[in-house]
C-alpha positions, 0 to 999 in steps of 0.5 A: 639580650639584643646581639650586634649584627650591623656594623657599618655605624661602628668602629672597630673599638665599638665592636670589640666593646660588644664582644667584651659585653657578650652582644656580638652575633655569633659569627662576629664573636668568632671574628673577635676572638680570633682578632684577640689571638693576633692582636695585643691592641685588641686584647688590652682593649677587650680587658679594659672593657671588661674591667669597666664593665666588671667595676660598675656592677659591682658599684651597682651592687653596693649600697653603702657608699656613694655612686661612682661616676664615670671618670672616677671609674676610668682613673681607677683603671689607669693603674696597671694590672695584669690582663685576664688569662684568656687574653695574655696568651697566644694559644697555639695554631694548627696549619693548614695544607699550605703550612699556614698557622690557623688561630685556635679559635678558628681550629675550634670552629673547624671541629673535626676537620683537621684542615679547611676543605677549600672549594674553588671560587675564582682562579687563585681563590679558594673558600670554606664557609662554616655551617651553623651561622644564621643570618650571617655567612661566615668564610675563611678566604685563601688567595694566592699572591697576585690574585684579585678578587673581582670588583663587588659590593655587599648588600649588607655589612662585611668584617674582613680579619687578615690571618696571613699575608697582605691585601690591598684595598683601595689605599689601604693595605691590610696585613696580618691581624688588621680588621676592616669593616665595610658596608654596602656603600663600599665598592672595591676590588681587593688584591693580594700583595706580597709573596705569601699567601693570603687567608682572611676570616670574612663575616657578611650578613648580607650577599656579595655582588659583583659589579664589574665588567663580567658582574652579571656572569660572576653573580650567576656563577657565585649563587 
């Protein structure tokens, strides 16, 4: 089964549908599972996608009834029904050293580490990089209010999920539970907004490259 790793040509709904089908890469699976704990809308979309997939499989396995078209299948799903248990409840959250709630999928990924061992990256910005994700860079980014991430782009795709705080990226402000997908053409300077610490879960399938005034020096520092 081919796993989804390229994100630039898909929407957030496409990403969640791929997660429901079990075709996302390990890093994107962690990101989607975490997104579900923060977004009721995302939980509903995944529940619907799973229901559609289950109904389609059931129809394929039935030989004594006429085939059902996709429109009829969607009409059946209009009837209200409870979401699957794993989607309805928000799991308990653990807290890091700054008293920020970390969703349970993140805590499971941390394993025996009670809090992320943050590593200094830039003034006001710390990072923790998860081990064990081949062909992906999966990390937590923690930034203080007012911190700016220097202008940069990516050699591949980047998916960012806000776990706490607020981040401005161009004309867009991302808040807790918001998900952003960016590609190599996206050259940006994210800035932390408000008075709260911002923590993001970031999944990259290509290297980050600084492009601003001090880009060459920052790229040497980042390697």
